[in-house]
C-alpha positions as CSV (number, residue, x, y, z in Angstrom):
1,M,0.0,0.0,0.0
2,A,1.1,3.5,-0.6
3,N,2.5,5.5,2.3
4,I,1.1,9.0,2.9
5,R,3.9,11.4,3.6
6,R,4.2,15.1,4.2
7,N,6.7,16.9,1.9
8,K,9.6,16.5,4.3
9,G,9.1,12.9,5.3
10,C,8.1,10.9,8.3
11,I,9.6,10.7,11.8
12,G,9.1,7.7,14.1
13,I,9.3,8.2,17.9
14,L,9.5,5.4,20.5
15,T,10.3,5.1,24.2
16,G,12.0,2.0,25.6
17,G,13.1,0.6,29.0
18,G,11.7,1.9,32.3
19,D,9.2,4.7,32.5
20,V,10.3,8.1,33.9
21,P,8.8,11.5,34.2
22,G,9.8,13.7,31.2
23,L,9.1,11.2,28.4
24,N,5.8,12.8,27.4
25,P,7.2,16.3,27.4
26,A,9.9,15.1,25.0
27,I,7.4,13.4,22.7
28,R,5.3,16.6,22.8
29,A,8.3,18.9,21.9
30,L,9.4,16.6,19.1
31,T,5.9,16.2,17.6
32,I,4.9,19.8,17.6
33,R,8.1,21.0,16.1
34,A,8.1,18.3,13.5
35,L,4.5,18.9,12.4
36,R,5.0,22.6,12.1
37,D,8.2,22.0,10.1
38,G,6.2,19.9,7.6
39,Y,6.9,16.3,8.8
40,R,4.5,13.5,9.5
41,V,5.1,11.9,12.9
42,V,4.4,8.3,13.9
43,G,4.4,7.1,17.5
44,I,5.6,3.5,17.9
45,R,3.9,1.8,20.8
46,R,5.8,-0.3,23.4
47,G,9.3,0.6,22.3
48,W,11.1,-1.7,20.0
49,G,8.3,-4.2,20.7
50,G,6.0,-2.2,18.5
51,L,8.4,-2.5,15.5
52,I,8.3,-6.3,15.6
53,E,4.6,-6.7,16.2
54,I,3.6,-4.9,12.9
55,D,1.9,-7.2,10.4
56,R,2.6,-5.9,6.9
57,D,-0.2,-7.9,5.4
58,K,-2.6,-5.5,7.3
59,T,-3.4,-1.9,6.8
60,L,-1.9,0.9,8.9
61,E,-5.3,1.2,10.6
62,E,-5.3,-2.5,11.5
63,N,-1.9,-2.1,13.0
64,G,-3.2,0.6,15.3
65,D,-2.2,-1.3,18.4
66,S,1.5,-0.9,17.4
67,V,1.6,2.6,15.7
68,I,-0.3,5.8,16.0
69,D,-0.2,9.0,13.9
70,L,0.6,11.8,16.3
71,T,-1.1,15.2,16.3
72,E,-0.7,18.3,18.3
73,D,-4.0,17.6,20.1
74,I,-2.8,14.1,21.2
75,V,0.6,15.2,22.5
76,N,-0.7,18.4,24.1
77,R,-3.1,16.3,26.3
78,A,-0.2,14.0,27.4
79,G,2.7,16.4,27.3
80,R,2.4,17.6,30.9
81,T,2.1,14.2,32.5
82,G,4.5,11.5,33.7
83,G,5.2,8.1,32.1
84,T,4.9,7.6,28.4
85,F,1.6,7.5,26.6
86,L,3.3,5.5,23.8
87,H,4.0,2.8,26.4
88,T,7.3,1.0,26.7
89,S,8.9,-2.4,26.9
90,R,12.4,-4.0,27.3
91,T,12.2,-5.8,23.9
92,R,15.4,-6.0,22.0
93,P,14.6,-7.1,18.4
94,S,18.0,-8.7,17.9
95,H,17.4,-11.1,20.9
96,V,13.8,-12.1,21.0
97,P,12.8,-15.3,23.0
98,W,10.6,-17.6,20.9
99,P,7.5,-17.1,23.1
100,M,7.7,-13.4,22.4
101,V,7.9,-13.8,18.6
102,P,4.7,-12.4,17.1
103,L,2.3,-15.2,15.9
104,H,2.2,-13.9,12.4
105,L,6.0,-14.3,12.0
106,R,6.3,-17.9,13.3
107,D,5.5,-19.6,10.0
108,R,8.4,-17.9,8.3
109,I,11.0,-18.2,11.1
110,Q,12.6,-21.4,12.4
111,E,12.1,-22.0,16.1
112,P,15.5,-22.0,17.8
113,E,16.8,-24.8,20.0
114,G,16.8,-24.5,23.7
115,D,16.9,-21.0,25.1
116,A,18.4,-19.4,22.0
117,T,16.8,-16.2,20.8
118,V,15.7,-14.9,17.4
119,D,17.1,-11.9,15.6
120,L,14.2,-9.9,14.1
121,T,16.2,-7.0,12.8
122,D,15.3,-7.7,9.2
123,E,11.6,-7.5,10.2
124,V,12.3,-4.1,11.9
125,L,13.9,-2.8,8.8
126,K,11.1,-3.9,6.6
127,N,8.5,-2.5,9.0
128,L,10.3,0.9,9.0
129,D,10.0,0.9,5.3
130,Y,6.3,-0.2,5.4
131,L,5.6,2.7,7.8
132,G,7.5,5.1,5.5
133,I,9.7,6.2,8.4
134,D,12.7,8.3,7.2
135,I,14.1,9.2,10.7
136,L,13.8,7.2,13.8
137,I,14.1,8.9,17.3
138,P,14.4,6.4,20.1
139,I,14.2,7.7,23.7
140,G,15.7,5.4,26.3
141,G,18.7,4.3,28.3
142,D,21.9,2.6,27.1
143,D,20.2,-0.7,26.4
144,T,17.4,0.9,24.3
145,L,19.8,3.2,22.5
146,S,22.4,0.5,21.8
147,Y,19.9,-1.1,19.5
148,G,19.3,2.3,18.0
149,E,23.0,2.4,17.3
150,H,22.7,-1.0,15.7
151,L,20.0,0.2,13.3
152,H,22.2,3.2,12.5
153,E,24.9,0.8,11.4
154,Q,22.3,-0.9,9.2
155,G,21.7,2.4,7.4
156,V,18.7,3.8,9.4
157,R,18.7,7.5,10.1
158,V,18.7,7.6,14.0
159,I,18.7,10.5,16.4
160,A,18.8,9.3,20.0
161,I,17.6,11.0,23.2
162,P,18.9,9.7,26.6
163,K,16.5,8.7,29.3
164,T,17.1,7.0,32.6
165,M,16.5,7.8,36.2
166,D,20.0,6.3,37.0
167,N,21.6,9.0,34.8
168,D,24.1,6.4,33.5
169,V,23.9,6.8,29.7
170,P,27.5,7.5,28.6
171,G,28.1,10.7,26.7
172,T,25.8,13.0,28.6
173,D,25.8,14.8,31.9
174,Y,22.0,14.5,32.1
175,C,19.3,11.9,31.3
176,I,15.6,12.6,31.3
177,G,14.1,11.4,34.6
178,F,17.1,11.9,36.8
179,S,16.1,15.2,38.5
180,T,12.6,14.0,39.4
181,C,14.1,10.8,40.8
182,V,16.5,12.8,43.0
183,T,13.8,15.2,44.0
184,R,11.4,12.4,45.0
185,T,14.2,10.5,46.9
186,I,15.0,13.6,48.9
187,E,11.3,14.3,49.7
188,M,10.5,10.7,50.7
189,T,13.6,10.3,52.8
190,H,12.8,13.4,54.7
191,A,9.2,12.3,55.1
192,L,10.3,8.9,56.5
193,R,12.5,10.6,59.1
194,T,9.4,11.2,61.2
195,S,8.9,7.5,61.6
196,A,12.5,6.8,62.2
197,G,12.8,9.5,64.8
198,S,9.6,8.5,66.6
199,H,10.9,5.0,67.1
200,E,14.6,5.9,67.5
201,R,15.5,3.5,64.6
202,I,18.0,3.3,61.8
203,L,16.3,3.9,58.4
204,V,17.5,1.9,55.4
205,L,16.2,3.0,52.0
206,E,16.8,1.1,48.8
207,V,16.9,3.1,45.6
208,F,17.4,2.4,41.9
209,G,20.9,2.1,40.5
210,R,22.1,-1.2,38.9
211,Y,25.7,-0.2,38.0
212,A,25.9,3.5,38.9
213,G,25.3,5.1,42.3
214,Y,24.2,8.6,41.3
215,T,20.6,8.2,42.7
216,A,22.0,7.3,46.2
217,L,25.0,9.6,46.2
218,L,23.4,12.9,45.1
219,P,20.5,12.8,47.5
220,T,23.0,12.0,50.3
221,M,25.1,15.0,49.2
222,A,22.0,17.1,49.4
223,G,21.5,16.1,53.1
224,A,18.9,13.3,52.7
225,A,21.0,10.6,54.4
226,N,23.9,10.2,56.8
227,R,25.6,7.5,54.6
228,C,25.1,5.8,51.3
229,V,26.4,2.6,49.6
230,I,26.8,2.5,45.9
231,P,27.5,-0.2,43.2
232,E,31.0,1.1,42.4
233,H,32.4,0.2,45.9
234,A,31.8,-3.0,47.8
235,F,31.1,-2.1,51.5
236,D,31.8,-3.7,54.8
237,V,28.5,-4.1,56.7
238,D,30.2,-4.0,60.2
239,H,31.9,-0.7,59.3
240,L,28.6,0.8,58.0
241,T,26.7,-0.4,61.1
242,E,29.2,1.2,63.4
243,L,28.9,4.5,61.5
244,L,25.1,4.4,61.6
245,V,25.0,3.6,65.3
246,R,27.3,6.5,65.9
247,D,25.2,8.8,63.7
248,R,22.1,7.8,65.7
249,E,23.8,8.6,69.0
250,L,24.7,12.1,67.8
251,H,21.2,12.9,66.5
252,P,18.8,14.7,68.9
253,S,16.0,12.4,67.8
254,R,18.2,9.3,67.9
255,Y,17.9,8.0,64.4
256,S,20.1,7.7,61.3
257,V,19.6,7.2,57.6
258,V,21.4,5.2,54.8
259,L,20.6,5.1,51.1
260,I,21.6,1.9,49.3
261,S,21.7,1.4,45.5
262,E,19.9,-1.8,44.3
263,G,23.2,-2.8,42.7
264,A,25.4,-2.4,45.7
265,T,27.3,-5.4,47.0
266,F,28.7,-6.4,50.4
267,K,32.4,-6.9,50.6
268,G,33.1,-10.5,49.7
269,Q,29.8,-10.9,47.8
270,D,30.2,-12.4,44.4
271,E,27.2,-10.8,42.7
272,M,24.4,-8.3,43.2
273,S,21.2,-9.3,44.9
274,F,18.4,-10.6,42.6
275,E,14.7,-11.4,43.1
276,G,14.9,-14.5,40.9
277,T,16.7,-16.1,37.9
278,E,14.5,-14.8,35.1
279,T,16.2,-12.3,32.8
280,D,14.8,-9.6,30.5
281,M,15.7,-9.3,26.8
282,F,18.9,-7.5,27.7
283,G,20.0,-10.4,29.9
284,H,19.4,-8.5,33.1
285,R,17.9,-10.3,36.1
286,K,15.6,-8.3,38.3
287,L,17.5,-6.7,41.1
288,G,16.0,-6.5,44.6
289,G,16.6,-7.4,48.2
290,V,19.9,-5.9,49.0
291,G,18.3,-3.2,51.2
292,E,16.3,-5.7,53.1
293,S,19.4,-7.9,53.6
294,L,21.3,-4.8,54.9
295,A,18.5,-3.9,57.3
296,N,18.5,-7.4,58.8
297,L,22.3,-7.4,59.2
298,I,22.3,-3.9,60.8
299,K,19.7,-5.0,63.3
300,E,21.6,-8.2,64.1
301,R,25.0,-6.5,64.5
302,S,24.0,-3.1,66.0
303,A,24.3,-4.4,69.6
304,E,28.0,-4.7,69.2
305,Y,28.3,-1.0,68.7
306,N,25.4,0.1,71.0
307,G,26.5,-1.1,74.4
308,G,25.0,-4.6,73.9
309,K,21.5,-3.3,73.0
310,R,20.1,-4.0,69.5
311,V,18.8,-1.1,67.4
312,N,15.6,-1.7,65.4
313,V,15.6,-0.8,61.7
314,I,13.0,0.5,59.3
315,Y,13.4,-0.7,55.7
316,Q,11.7,0.8,52.7
317,K,12.3,0.2,49.0
318,L,11.4,3.4,47.2
319,G,11.2,1.7,43.8
320,Y,8.5,3.0,41.4
321,L,7.5,5.8,43.8
322,V,10.4,7.9,42.5
323,R,9.6,7.2,38.8
324,C,5.9,7.7,38.8
325,G,3.8,10.9,38.5
326,N,4.5,14.2,36.9
327,P,8.0,15.6,36.0
328,D,9.6,18.3,38.1
329,S,10.7,21.5,36.4
330,V,14.0,20.2,35.2
331,D,12.4,17.2,33.6
332,A,9.9,19.4,31.9
333,I,12.5,21.8,30.5
334,V,15.3,19.4,29.5
335,P,13.0,17.1,27.4
336,M,11.7,20.2,25.6
337,A,15.2,21.2,24.8
338,F,16.3,17.7,23.8
339,G,13.3,17.4,21.5
340,N,14.1,20.6,19.7
341,I,17.8,19.8,19.4
342,A,16.8,16.4,17.9
343,M,14.7,18.3,15.3
344,D,17.6,20.7,14.6
345,L,19.6,17.6,13.7
346,V,16.8,16.2,11.6
347,T,16.6,19.4,9.6
348,Q,20.4,19.3,9.2
349,K,20.0,15.8,7.8
350,A,22.3,14.4,10.5
351,S,22.2,10.8,11.6
352,G,23.8,8.6,14.3
353,R,23.8,11.3,16.9
354,L,22.9,11.3,20.6
355,V,21.4,14.6,22.0
356,C,23.1,15.4,25.3
357,V,24.3,17.8,27.9
358,R,28.1,18.2,28.1
359,R,30.0,20.4,30.5
360,G,26.7,22.2,31.4
361,A,25.7,23.0,27.8
362,Y,23.3,21.2,25.3
363,D,25.2,19.4,22.6
364,H,25.2,16.1,20.6
365,V,27.7,13.3,20.2
366,P,28.0,10.1,18.1
367,V,25.3,7.6,19.1
368,N,28.0,4.8,19.4
369,T,29.1,6.6,22.5
370,V,26.4,4.7,24.4
371,I,28.3,1.4,23.7
372,S,31.8,2.6,24.0
373,T,32.1,2.8,27.8
374,K,30.2,2.6,31.2
375,K,29.2,5.8,32.9
376,L,29.9,5.3,36.6
377,V,30.6,7.4,39.7
378,D,34.3,8.4,39.9
379,V,34.9,7.0,43.4
380,S,38.3,8.6,43.9
381,R,36.8,12.0,43.3
382,H,33.3,11.9,44.7
383,Y,33.0,9.1,47.2
384,N,34.7,8.7,50.6
385,T,35.1,5.0,50.9
386,D,36.1,5.2,54.6
387,R,33.2,7.5,55.6
388,L,30.7,5.9,53.1
389,R,29.4,9.3,52.0
390,P,30.1,11.9,49.3
391,I,33.2,14.0,49.2
392,Y,32.3,17.6,49.8
393,R,35.0,19.6,48.0
394,D,36.4,20.6,44.6
395,F,33.0,21.6,43.2
396,L,34.3,24.5,41.1
397,G,33.8,23.7,37.4
398,S,31.6,20.7,38.1
399,P,28.2,20.3,36.3
400,V,25.1,21.4,38.2
401,F,24.5,17.8,39.4
402,I,28.2,17.6,40.6
403,M,29.4,14.1,39.8
404,T,27.3,13.5,36.6
405,G,29.8,14.7,34.0
406,S,29.9,12.8,30.8
407,M,32.9,10.6,29.9
């Protein structure tokens, strides 16, 4: 069937990975600018999943569960809200488990043996052509964007936008969702202080952060907690317990607070703490439980540092509470800027670029930056491994979010 295009072509937008506040403002900015510049805009539902679910034997209307033509009215209604109205998934088309292969493709693809996956990249390329998409704009973290880089290598015009509450996409100081995550973590930690103080307990809060500890370190730097433990440094639980008991003794309300990243590990522990053995399409097992384990160990060992009397502990996993709801002001402004920079690159006929913030200014870098390195906390510069807390010096020349400079 013939594709209906505007004079300047068609732009496809998708969001992949975890939801964060700021995605809808980015979609809104992209769409309004693109429509007014003469482009057609297609929203792809459920991230990369939508691009493998399309059935080319059906009409565009019949594929409405996978794609949607975006209008100013649609994006204006969603543009001030959290989450992503295009929905999201952790699908990676190059590694699709057989049970996730769409039914309409199974008669033309051989079922793999065992747990092997199927590469549906050829289907993605054909579906992009079917949709008439000239430029693809994925919004996601390094897992989502690494597949965007793969499509760029296959000849697809790709402009990528970084999103992750962990702020760990290489090549950018800032990722959509990070500010709201930090803001919510600080707010909720301060709110939970009333319970910790009322019962004279130690408060253990588990936050997101698989490999990078920004979401624990920065709130602690802002005064939300006494101590923090991050994935970049394996910690000694006895030393941490001693510090927290001492912090509790010094506080007028007799409580103390520690933030722990979900990817943190105890000294001598071989791997992170996981909820089970099942993995997502990027090979990641679901993290969880390290905060609860820490809380139990602190309670068990606290008597040694508290005159023989055990200290009770409150444990809370903040989880989705810091990624739900509406964006804060930063995550309303940055997505607007990212969307418009992406459109600047589109009009310049650029491809294979990652919109970013570098050294405090908006910029763009090659999209293959997302697969070239890991973006982690510089422990020697920002984390006191003896005190288990941030280093409070040498801020001059640092980005606004201190330790979040790009590689």
